[in-house]
Structure formats: C-alpha cells, structure tokens
C-alpha positions in Angstrom: 0.0 0.0 0.0 2.7 2.5 1.0 4.5 1.9 -2.3 1.4 2.8 -4.3 0.9 5.9 -2.3 4.5 7.0 -2.8 4.1 6.5 -6.6 1.0 8.6 -6.5 2.8 11.4 -4.6 5.8 11.3 -6.9 3.6 11.5 -10.0 1.6 14.4 -8.6 4.6 16.3 -7.4 6.5 16.1 -10.7 3.7 16.7 -13.1 2.7 20.3 -12.3 1.1 22.4 -15.1 3.8 25.0 -15.4 6.7 22.8 -14.5 7.8 22.6 -18.2 8.2 26.4 -18.2 10.8 26.3 -15.3 14.5 26.4 -16.1 16.6 23.3 -15.9 18.3 24.2 -12.6 14.9 24.8 -10.8 13.5 21.5 -12.3 16.5 19.7 -10.9 16.0 21.3 -7.4 12.3 20.4 -7.4 13.1 16.8 -8.4 15.7 16.7 -5.6 13.1 17.9 -3.2 10.7 15.3 -4.4 13.3 12.6 -4.0 14.1 13.7 -0.5 10.3 13.8 0.3 9.9 10.3 -0.9 12.9 9.1 1.1 11.5 10.9 4.2 8.0 9.3 3.6 9.6 5.8 3.4 11.6 6.5 6.6 8.6 7.9 8.4 6.4 5.0 7.4 9.0 2.6 9.0 9.3 4.7 12.1 5.5 4.9 12.5 5.2 1.1 12.2 7.9 0.7 14.9 6.0 3.1 17.1 8.9 5.6 17.4 7.6 8.6 15.4 8.2 11.8 17.2 6.1 14.1 15.0 2.7 14.3 16.7 1.0 15.0 13.3 2.1 11.6 12.0 -0.4 9.5 14.0 -0.4 6.9 11.2 0.9 6.5 7.7 -2.3 7.9 6.1 -2.0 11.2 8.0 1.7 11.4 7.3 1.1 10.9 3.5 -1.6 13.5 3.5 0.7 16.0 5.2 3.6 15.2 2.8 1.2 15.7 -0.1 0.0 19.0 1.3 3.5 20.3 2.0 4.7 19.2 -1.5 1.8 21.0 -3.1 2.5 24.2 -1.1 6.1 24.1 -2.2 5.1 23.7 -5.8 2.5 26.4 -5.7 4.9 28.9 -4.0 7.7 28.0 -6.5 5.4 28.3 -9.4 3.6 31.6 -8.4 6.9 33.4 -7.4 9.3 32.7 -10.3 11.8 35.3 -9.1 12.1 33.6 -5.7 11.7 30.1 -7.1 15.3 29.1 -6.7 15.5 30.3 -3.1 12.2 28.6 -2.2 13.4 25.3 -3.7 16.8 25.7 -1.9 15.1 26.1 1.4 12.7 23.2 0.7 15.7 20.9 -0.2 17.6 22.0 2.9 14.7 21.2 5.2 13.8 17.9 3.5 17.5 16.9 3.4 17.8 17.7 7.1 14.8 15.6 7.9 16.2 12.7 6.0 19.5 12.9 7.8 17.7 13.3 11.2 15.5 10.2 10.5 18.6 8.2 9.4 20.5 9.1 12.5 17.7 8.3 14.9 
C-alpha cells in the first residue's frame, strides 16, 4: 500500500502544469526535493510502524502521507507563483527535506 501511495505522490509532485516552463536548474531542485520527500516518507512509514515517530502530526501512515502531499503541493505552488524567488524557495525546501532525512537516518 505504501509503495502505491509513494508512486501517486511522486507523479503528482513532478507533473505540475507550469513545470515545463521552469529552467533546468529549478526543475532539478524540485526533483531533488521530491526525492528527499519520498525518502522521508519511506523512513517515516517505517518509524510509524515501529511506534517511534516523534512528530505528533504523524499518527499513522495515512496522516503522514496527507501532510507530505499537502506540503509538497504548497512548495510547488509557491515556487510556481513566485518565479523570481523560485530558486530560493526550492533551496530552502531541499535543505529542510534533506535535514529531515538525515535526522531520520541518525535516529
């Protein structure tokens, strides 16, 4: 089940309407963010199953996936609607997502 949900999230996150109008660097940043989000989703699913999830919003895998989808959608909307700040928005999103992946891995 989790694999199917991750595939759905991936497809939704990388198929935005205006994505084709973005420059190559910003597309790469968004795809990196998407990859980090998927990695975090897999890690969080495992942590939830083990009963060790510290994030109170992630009560179960379904709530975690809904939050991941919402946050990914917000990042996409912000990056798409503010093209002059797009690179910075994506940099910040990658830093936060990367930090979360490292944190999950270390704990």
